[in-house]
N, CA, C and O atoms as a GROMACS GRO file, in nm:
protein
  440
    1MET      N    1   9.465  18.230  10.303
    1MET     CA    2   9.474  18.094  10.280
    1MET      C    3   9.381  18.007  10.308
    1MET      O    4   9.328  18.008  10.419
    2PRO      N    5   9.347  17.921  10.218
    2PRO     CA    6   9.238  17.825  10.235
    2PRO      C    7   9.266  17.732  10.327
    2PRO      O    8   9.379  17.684  10.337
    3ASP      N    9   9.154  17.696  10.413
    3ASP     CA   10   9.160  17.585  10.501
    3ASP      C   11   9.252  17.476  10.488
    3ASP      O   12   9.348  17.454  10.563
    4GLN      N   13   9.212  17.402  10.375
    4GLN     CA   14   9.296  17.274  10.305
    4GLN      C   15   9.432  17.301  10.310
    4GLN      O   16   9.507  17.207  10.336
    5LYS      N   17   9.483  17.423  10.286
    5LYS     CA   18   9.614  17.438  10.249
    5LYS      C   19   9.675  17.460  10.401
    5LYS      O   20   9.787  17.417  10.430
    6ARG      N   21   9.594  17.529  10.493
    6ARG     CA   22   9.643  17.559  10.623
    6ARG      C   23   9.662  17.446  10.687
    6ARG      O   24   9.768  17.434  10.748
    7ILE      N   25   9.559  17.328  10.688
    7ILE     CA   26   9.579  17.202  10.782
    7ILE      C   27   9.688  17.124  10.712
    7ILE      O   28   9.745  17.042  10.785
    8SER      N   29   9.725  17.129  10.598
    8SER     CA   30   9.837  17.048  10.501
    8SER      C   31   9.959  17.129  10.576
    8SER      O   32  10.044  17.052  10.622
    9TYR      N   33   9.981  17.247  10.594
    9TYR     CA   34  10.088  17.310  10.657
    9TYR      C   35  10.088  17.281  10.805
    9TYR      O   36  10.196  17.266  10.861
   10LEU      N   37   9.973  17.272  10.872
   10LEU     CA   38   9.976  17.242  11.026
   10LEU      C   39  10.055  17.092  11.040
   10LEU      O   40  10.148  17.072  11.117
   11ARG      N   41   9.999  16.996  10.954
   11ARG     CA   42  10.055  16.868  10.962
   11ARG      C   43  10.198  16.859  10.955
   11ARG      O   44  10.264  16.783  11.027
   12ILE      N   45  10.250  16.943  10.862
   12ILE     CA   46  10.412  16.942  10.837
   12ILE      C   47  10.460  17.005  10.988
   12ILE      O   48  10.539  16.946  11.062
   13ALA      N   49  10.412  17.109  11.013
   13ALA     CA   50  10.446  17.178  11.131
   13ALA      C   51  10.454  17.085  11.255
   13ALA      O   52  10.552  17.098  11.329
   14LEU      N   53  10.367  17.002  11.282
   14LEU     CA   54  10.349  16.930  11.380
   14LEU      C   55  10.440  16.819  11.379
   14LEU      O   56  10.494  16.780  11.482
   15ILE      N   57  10.460  16.763  11.255
   15ILE     CA   58  10.578  16.659  11.243
   15ILE      C   59  10.722  16.715  11.286
   15ILE      O   60  10.806  16.663  11.360
   16ALA      N   61  10.724  16.841  11.214
   16ALA     CA   62  10.857  16.912  11.240
   16ALA      C   63  10.879  16.933  11.374
   16ALA      O   64  10.994  16.916  11.414
   17VAL      N   65  10.792  16.967  11.454
   17VAL     CA   66  10.805  17.028  11.597
   17VAL      C   67  10.853  16.892  11.677
   17VAL      O   68  10.952  16.875  11.747
   18GLY      N   69  10.765  16.819  11.649
   18GLY     CA   70  10.775  16.660  11.717
   18GLY      C   71  10.925  16.627  11.693
   18GLY      O   72  10.997  16.598  11.789
   19LEU      N   73  10.970  16.631  11.576
   19LEU     CA   74  11.112  16.576  11.534
   19LEU      C   75  11.221  16.675  11.589
   19LEU      O   76  11.336  16.637  11.611
   20ILE      N   77  11.187  16.781  11.607
   20ILE     CA   78  11.282  16.891  11.662
   20ILE      C   79  11.285  16.856  11.838
   20ILE      O   80  11.386  16.867  11.907
   21PHE      N   81  11.178  16.822  11.878
   21PHE     CA   82  11.194  16.804  12.032
   21PHE      C   83  11.247  16.668  12.059
   21PHE      O   84  11.328  16.661  12.152
   22VAL      N   85  11.218  16.562  11.996
   22VAL     CA   86  11.286  16.446  12.012
   22VAL      C   87  11.416  16.419  11.953
   22VAL      O   88  11.483  16.326  11.997
   23PHE      N   89  11.462  16.492  11.855
   23PHE     CA   90  11.609  16.478  11.804
   23PHE      C   91  11.696  16.605  11.827
   23PHE      O   92  11.811  16.613  11.784
   24GLY      N   93  11.629  16.711  11.904
   24GLY     CA   94  11.698  16.824  11.914
   24GLY      C   95  11.700  16.874  12.061
   24GLY      O   96  11.804  16.871  12.127
   25ILE      N   97  11.572  16.926  12.116
   25ILE     CA   98  11.566  16.976  12.237
   25ILE      C   99  11.603  16.884  12.362
   25ILE      O  100  11.670  16.920  12.458
   26TYR      N  101  11.546  16.756  12.342
   26TYR     CA  102  11.581  16.657  12.453
   26TYR      C  103  11.735  16.638  12.459
   26TYR      O  104  11.790  16.646  12.569
   27PRO      N  105  11.806  16.612  12.350
   27PRO     CA  106  11.940  16.581  12.368
   27PRO      C  107  12.010  16.699  12.411
   27PRO      O  108  12.090  16.688  12.505
   28LEU      N  109  11.991  16.816  12.353
   28LEU     CA  110  12.058  16.940  12.420
   28LEU      C  111  12.034  16.964  12.548
   28LEU      O  112  12.121  17.016  12.618
   29SER      N  113  11.916  16.929  12.597
   29SER     CA  114  11.886  16.936  12.738
   29SER      C  115  11.981  16.843  12.841
   29SER      O  116  12.009  16.871  12.957
   30LYS      N  117  12.019  16.731  12.768
   30LYS     CA  118  12.107  16.618  12.855
   30LYS      C  119  12.242  16.685  12.818
   30LYS      O  120  12.320  16.683  12.913
   31VAL      N  121  12.288  16.740  12.715
   31VAL     CA  122  12.436  16.758  12.674
   31VAL      C  123  12.462  16.922  12.741
   31VAL      O  124  12.569  16.953  12.793
   32TRP      N  125  12.358  17.006  12.731
   32TRP     CA  126  12.397  17.137  12.769
   32TRP      C  127  12.261  17.183  12.859
   32TRP      O  128  12.178  17.262  12.815
   33PRO      N  129  12.253  17.130  12.970
   33PRO     CA  130  12.140  17.170  13.061
   33PRO      C  131  12.147  17.329  13.092
   33PRO      O  132  12.042  17.392  13.100
   34ALA      N  133  12.257  17.386  13.107
   34ALA     CA  134  12.248  17.529  13.150
   34ALA      C  135  12.182  17.624  13.033
   34ALA      O  136  12.143  17.739  13.054
   35GLY      N  137  12.175  17.564  12.922
   35GLY     CA  138  12.127  17.641  12.790
   35GLY      C  139  11.990  17.604  12.739
   35GLY      O  140  11.924  17.682  12.670
   36TRP      N  141  11.944  17.468  12.780
   36TRP     CA  142  11.834  17.403  12.729
   36TRP      C  143  11.727  17.362  12.834
   36TRP      O  144  11.609  17.344  12.803
   37SER      N  145  11.781  17.346  12.972
   37SER     CA  146  11.701  17.279  13.060
   37SER      C  147  11.662  17.374  13.176
   37SER      O  148  11.751  17.447  13.219
   38TRP      N  149  11.553  17.380  13.225
   38TRP     CA  150  11.507  17.473  13.334
   38TRP      C  151  11.523  17.413  13.483
   38TRP      O  152  11.453  17.317  13.515
   39GLY      N  153  11.604  17.463  13.565
   39GLY     CA  154  11.604  17.402  13.712
   39GLY      C  155  11.738  17.374  13.738
   39GLY      O  156  11.815  17.328  13.655
   40ALA      N  157  11.770  17.410  13.878
   40ALA     CA  158  11.910  17.412  13.918
   40ALA      C  159  11.943  17.271  13.958
   40ALA      O  160  11.888  17.222  14.056
   41GLY      N  161  12.033  17.201  13.884
   41GLY     CA  162  12.078  17.075  13.902
   41GLY      C  163  11.998  16.958  13.882
   41GLY      O  164  12.039  16.845  13.907
   42HIS      N  165  11.875  16.988  13.835
   42HIS     CA  166  11.800  16.877  13.749
   42HIS      C  167  11.695  16.950  13.652
   42HIS      O  168  11.667  17.069  13.658
   43SER      N  169  11.650  16.870  13.575
   43SER     CA  170  11.536  16.945  13.490
   43SER      C  171  11.410  16.936  13.542
   43SER      O  172  11.377  16.835  13.605
   44HIS      N  173  11.332  17.032  13.524
   44HIS     CA  174  11.172  17.029  13.548
   44HIS      C  175  11.118  16.974  13.449
   44HIS      O  176  11.022  16.901  13.475
   45TYR      N  177  11.156  16.987  13.324
   45TYR     CA  178  11.091  16.921  13.189
   45TYR      C  179  11.098  16.782  13.200
   45TYR      O  180  10.999  16.711  13.181
   46LEU      N  181  11.215  16.736  13.230
   46LEU     CA  182  11.230  16.574  13.190
   46LEU      C  183  11.187  16.497  13.320
   46LEU      O  184  11.192  16.374  13.313
   47ASP      N  185  11.149  16.551  13.427
   47ASP     CA  186  11.103  16.498  13.535
   47ASP      C  187  10.976  16.438  13.526
   47ASP      O  188  10.881  16.515  13.542
   48PRO      N  189  10.952  16.325  13.506
   48PRO     CA  190  10.812  16.263  13.490
   48PRO      C  191  10.741  16.280  13.614
   48PRO      O  192  10.623  16.313  13.599
   49LEU      N  193  10.777  16.269  13.720
   49LEU     CA  194  10.694  16.281  13.838
   49LEU      C  195  10.637  16.400  13.869
   49LEU      O  196  10.533  16.406  13.934
   50ALA      N  197  10.707  16.516  13.819
   50ALA     CA  198  10.626  16.637  13.838
   50ALA      C  199  10.503  16.674  13.730
   50ALA      O  200  10.431  16.774  13.729
   51HIS      N  201  10.502  16.567  13.645
   51HIS     CA  202  10.383  16.571  13.566
   51HIS      C  203  10.292  16.441  13.573
   51HIS      O  204  10.253  16.379  13.475
   52ARG      N  205  10.268  16.412  13.693
   52ARG     CA  206  10.197  16.276  13.735
   52ARG      C  207  10.062  16.300  13.686
   52ARG      O  208  10.010  16.211  13.619
   53SER      N  209  10.003  16.397  13.709
   53SER     CA  210   9.845  16.433  13.659
   53SER      C  211   9.836  16.422  13.516
   53SER      O  212   9.744  16.358  13.465
   54LEU      N  213   9.931  16.482  13.443
   54LEU     CA  214   9.907  16.462  13.293
   54LEU      C  215   9.929  16.328  13.258
   54LEU      O  216   9.859  16.285  13.167
   55ILE      N  217  10.016  16.247  13.315
   55ILE     CA  218  10.061  16.118  13.275
   55ILE      C  219   9.925  16.028  13.302
   55ILE      O  220   9.893  15.939  13.223
   56TRP      N  221   9.850  16.058  13.416
   56TRP     CA  222   9.735  15.965  13.463
   56TRP      C  223   9.629  16.027  13.362
   56TRP      O  224   9.559  15.942  13.308
   57PHE      N  225   9.608  16.143  13.330
   57PHE     CA  226   9.525  16.189  13.213
   57PHE      C  227   9.532  16.110  13.098
   57PHE      O  228   9.435  16.056  13.046
   58THR      N  229   9.658  16.102  13.056
   58THR     CA  230   9.677  16.010  12.914
   58THR      C  231   9.644  15.883  12.946
   58THR      O  232   9.591  15.809  12.864
   59VAL      N  233   9.671  15.850  13.060
   59VAL     CA  234   9.624  15.689  13.086
   59VAL      C  235   9.470  15.658  13.058
   59VAL      O  236   9.425  15.578  12.976
   60TRP      N  237   9.406  15.736  13.140
   60TRP     CA  238   9.260  15.737  13.149
   60TRP      C  239   9.204  15.770  13.007
   60TRP      O  240   9.119  15.698  12.954
   61SER      N  241   9.258  15.885  12.943
   61SER     CA  242   9.177  15.943  12.821
   61SER      C  243   9.215  15.840  12.715
   61SER      O  244   9.137  15.812  12.624
   62SER      N  245   9.323  15.788  12.726
   62SER     CA  246   9.362  15.654  12.613
   62SER      C  247   9.275  15.510  12.631
   62SER      O  248   9.253  15.428  12.541
   63VAL      N  249   9.235  15.502  12.759
   63VAL     CA  250   9.147  15.404  12.793
   63VAL      C  251   9.005  15.436  12.745
   63VAL      O  252   8.948  15.366  12.662
   64VAL      N  253   8.953  15.538  12.798
   64VAL     CA  254   8.816  15.598  12.735
   64VAL      C  255   8.811  15.589  12.583
   64VAL      O  256   8.726  15.522  12.523
   65HIS      N  257   8.911  15.664  12.523
   65HIS     CA  258   8.918  15.686  12.389
   65HIS      C  259   8.936  15.553  12.290
   65HIS      O  260   8.904  15.549  12.171
   66GLY      N  261   8.994  15.444  12.369
   66GLY     CA  262   9.016  15.334  12.296
   66GLY      C  263   8.886  15.231  12.314
   66GLY      O  264   8.856  15.142  12.235
   67THR      N  265   8.825  15.261  12.422
   67THR     CA  266   8.682  15.182  12.441
   67THR      C  267   8.597  15.252  12.343
   67THR      O  268   8.550  15.177  12.257
   68ILE      N  269   8.565  15.374  12.335
   68ILE     CA  270   8.466  15.432  12.231
   68ILE      C  271   8.507  15.402  12.097
   68ILE      O  272   8.423  15.373  12.012
   69MET      N  273   8.649  15.407  12.067
   69MET     CA  274   8.672  15.356  11.914
   69MET      C  275   8.633  15.216  11.897
   69MET      O  276   8.580  15.173  11.795
   70GLY      N  277   8.667  15.132  12.020
   70GLY     CA  278   8.634  14.993  11.997
   70GLY      C  279   8.494  14.956  11.967
   70GLY      O  280   8.468  14.869  11.884
   71VAL      N  281   8.404  15.020  12.033
   71VAL     CA  282   8.252  14.989  12.036
   71VAL      C  283   8.199  15.052  11.903
   71VAL      O  284   8.110  14.997  11.840
   72GLN      N  285   8.256  15.165  11.864
   72GLN     CA  286   8.211  15.216  11.723
   72GLN      C  287   8.256  15.147  11.618
   72GLN      O  288   8.184  15.142  11.517
   73SER      N  289   8.378  15.083  11.620
   73SER     CA  290   8.423  14.987  11.526
   73SER      C  291   8.344  14.873  11.510
   73SER      O  292   8.322  14.834  11.395
   74PHE      N  293   8.294  14.808  11.614
   74PHE     CA  294   8.187  14.687  11.596
   74PHE      C  295   8.057  14.737  11.554
   74PHE      O  296   7.983  14.650  11.509
   75ASN      N  297   8.009  14.860  11.556
   75ASN     CA  298   7.909  14.908  11.492
   75ASN      C  299   7.922  14.930  11.358
   75ASN      O  300   7.826  14.906  11.286
   76ASP      N  301   8.027  14.972  11.310
   76ASP     CA  302   8.062  15.010  11.161
   76ASP      C  303   8.167  14.906  11.099
   76ASP      O  304   8.281  14.891  11.141
   77ALA      N  305   8.117  14.844  11.007
   77ALA     CA  306   8.215  14.751  10.936
   77ALA      C  307   8.312  14.814  10.868
   77ALA      O  308   8.410  14.749  10.835
   78GLY      N  309   8.304  14.931  10.840
   78GLY     CA  310   8.408  14.984  10.767
   78GLY      C  311   8.516  15.053  10.861
   78GLY      O  312   8.606  15.123  10.815
   79GLU      N  313   8.502  15.029  10.985
   79GLU     CA  314   8.594  15.075  11.086
   79GLU      C  315   8.652  14.968  11.139
   79GLU      O  316   8.731  14.999  11.229
   80ARG      N  317   8.644  14.868  11.120
   80ARG     CA  318   8.688  14.734  11.203
   80ARG      C  319   8.831  14.730  11.182
   80ARG      O  320   8.884  14.676  11.279
   81GLY      N  321   8.910  14.763  11.098
   81GLY     CA  322   9.044  14.796  11.091
   81GLY      C  323   9.102  14.849  11.209
   81GLY      O  324   9.211  14.808  11.247
   82HIS      N  325   9.034  14.941  11.275
   82HIS     CA  326   9.096  14.991  11.385
   82HIS      C  327   9.106  14.905  11.511
   82HIS      O  328   9.178  14.934  11.606
   83LEU      N  329   9.028  14.799  11.504
   83LEU     CA  330   9.033  14.688  11.608
   83LEU      C  331   9.180  14.634  11.612
   83LEU      O  332   9.228  14.594  11.718
   84LEU      N  333   9.252  14.633  11.493
   84LEU     CA  334   9.392  14.589  11.495
   84LEU      C  335   9.485  14.689  11.472
   84LEU      O  336   9.598  14.656  11.433
   85GLY      N  337   9.449  14.843  11.494
   85GLY     CA  338   9.552  14.920  11.456
   85GLY      C  339   9.559  15.013  11.587
   85GLY      O  340   9.630  14.982  11.682
   86ASP      N  341   9.482  15.127  11.587
   86ASP     CA  342   9.509  15.225  11.708
   86ASP      C  343   9.425  15.192  11.825
   86ASP      O  344   9.453  15.250  11.930
   87VAL      N  345   9.330  15.113  11.824
   87VAL     CA  346   9.246  15.069  11.948
   87VAL      C  347   9.354  15.000  12.029
   87VAL      O  348   9.385  15.054  12.135
   88PRO      N  349   9.420  14.880  11.989
   88PRO     CA  350   9.512  14.821  12.071
   88PRO      C  351   9.632  14.916  12.115
   88PRO      O  352   9.686  14.904  12.225
   89ALA      N  353   9.673  15.022  12.010
   89ALA     CA  354   9.776  15.092  12.055
   89ALA      C  355   9.739  15.189  12.171
   89ALA      O  356   9.822  15.214  12.259
   90LEU      N  357   9.612  15.246  12.170
   90LEU     CA  358   9.592  15.307  12.290
   90LEU      C  359   9.574  15.244  12.402
   90LEU      O  360   9.593  15.314  12.501
   91PHE      N  361   9.544  15.134  12.420
   91PHE     CA  362   9.533  15.041  12.531
   91PHE      C  363   9.667  15.013  12.578
   91PHE      O  364   9.680  15.018  12.700
   92LEU      N  365   9.776  14.983  12.503
   92LEU     CA  366   9.897  14.958  12.523
   92LEU      C  367   9.973  15.060  12.570
   92LEU      O  368  10.060  15.030  12.652
   93VAL      N  369   9.957  15.198  12.530
   93VAL     CA  370   9.994  15.333  12.574
   93VAL      C  371   9.943  15.330  12.731
   93VAL      O  372  10.022  15.348  12.823
   94ALA      N  373   9.815  15.309  12.751
   94ALA     CA  374   9.776  15.305  12.879
   94ALA      C  375   9.839  15.213  12.972
   94ALA      O  376   9.881  15.250  13.082
   95ILE      N  377   9.846  15.092  12.930
   95ILE     CA  378   9.910  14.977  13.023
   95ILE      C  379  10.035  15.005  13.049
   95ILE      O  380  10.076  14.976  13.161
   96ILE      N  381  10.112  15.058  12.966
   96ILE     CA  382  10.286  15.089  12.993
   96ILE      C  383  10.281  15.198  13.071
   96ILE      O  384  10.359  15.178  13.164
   97LEU      N  385  10.220  15.321  13.084
   97LEU     CA  386  10.222  15.422  13.144
   97LEU      C  387  10.178  15.393  13.268
   97LEU      O  388  10.248  15.434  13.360
   98ALA      N  389  10.069  15.328  13.297
   98ALA     CA  390  10.005  15.302  13.428
   98ALA      C  391  10.092  15.202  13.509
   98ALA      O  392  10.097  15.207  13.632
   99ALA      N  393  10.163  15.110  13.433
   99ALA     CA  394  10.242  14.994  13.514
   99ALA      C  395  10.381  15.078  13.547
   99ALA      O  396  10.439  15.060  13.654
  100LEU      N  397  10.422  15.156  13.462
  100LEU     CA  398  10.553  15.233  13.518
  100LEU      C  399  10.539  15.353  13.612
  100LEU      O  400  10.636  15.403  13.669
  101MET      N  401  10.421  15.396  13.625
  101MET     CA  402  10.397  15.513  13.734
  101MET      C  403  10.406  15.451  13.862
  101MET      O  404  10.344  15.348  13.890
  102PRO      N  405  10.496  15.521  13.954
  102PRO     CA  406  10.480  15.479  14.102
  102PRO      C  407  10.360  15.495  14.174
  102PRO      O  408  10.297  15.600  14.159
  103ARG      N  409  10.313  15.400  14.255
  103ARG     CA  410  10.192  15.390  14.322
  103ARG      C  411  10.189  15.484  14.450
  103ARG      O  412  10.086  15.541  14.486
  104THR      N  413  10.312  15.497  14.515
  104THR     CA  414  10.318  15.569  14.642
  104THR      C  415  10.422  15.680  14.643
  104THR      O  416  10.517  15.685  14.566
  105ALA      N  417  10.395  15.768  14.738
  105ALA     CA  418  10.484  15.904  14.733
  105ALA      C  419  10.634  15.847  14.783
  105ALA      O  420  10.736  15.908  14.748
  106SER      N  421  10.640  15.756  14.846
  106SER     CA  422  10.775  15.713  14.899
  106SER      C  423  10.858  15.635  14.762
  106SER      O  424  10.980  15.643  14.756
  107ALA      N  425  10.794  15.575  14.678
  107ALA     CA  426  10.836  15.526  14.585
  107ALA      C  427  10.878  15.655  14.464
  107ALA      O  428  10.979  15.652  14.393
  108ALA      N  429  10.791  15.745  14.464
  108ALA     CA  430  10.817  15.849  14.394
  108ALA      C  431  10.922  15.941  14.422
  108ALA      O  432  10.956  16.017  14.331
  109SER      N  433  10.986  15.949  14.552
  109SER     CA  434  11.081  16.032  14.571
  109SER      C  435  11.227  15.948  14.580
  109SER      O  436  11.330  15.994  14.629
  110ARG      N  437  11.212  15.820  14.524
  110ARG     CA  438  11.350  15.741  14.523
  110ARG      C  439  11.421  15.806  14.393
  110ARG      O  440  11.533  15.769  14.360
   0.00000   0.00000   0.00000
């Protein structure tokens, strides 16, 4: 299979998998946890505090990525549209996730 065709199928697969998780697996894990969620009495998957390091990685990688894209957008006039699109979106994601993450262990256990 040619690479271009493979990439087209990959795009479709990524969208499909994302939709399945959002509209399929997440609701099923809430409605039927015994069949779709791992963990006795609670879900290991849906507990954001169990994935603190991944969330903080997302925060900091979004800041770094947004900063690099912003600098590159200033250097290349053809890329300035990113200053109004995905650059602010990356910073918004970082701000929201950072603001919502508990700062102390006692707050995280509540």
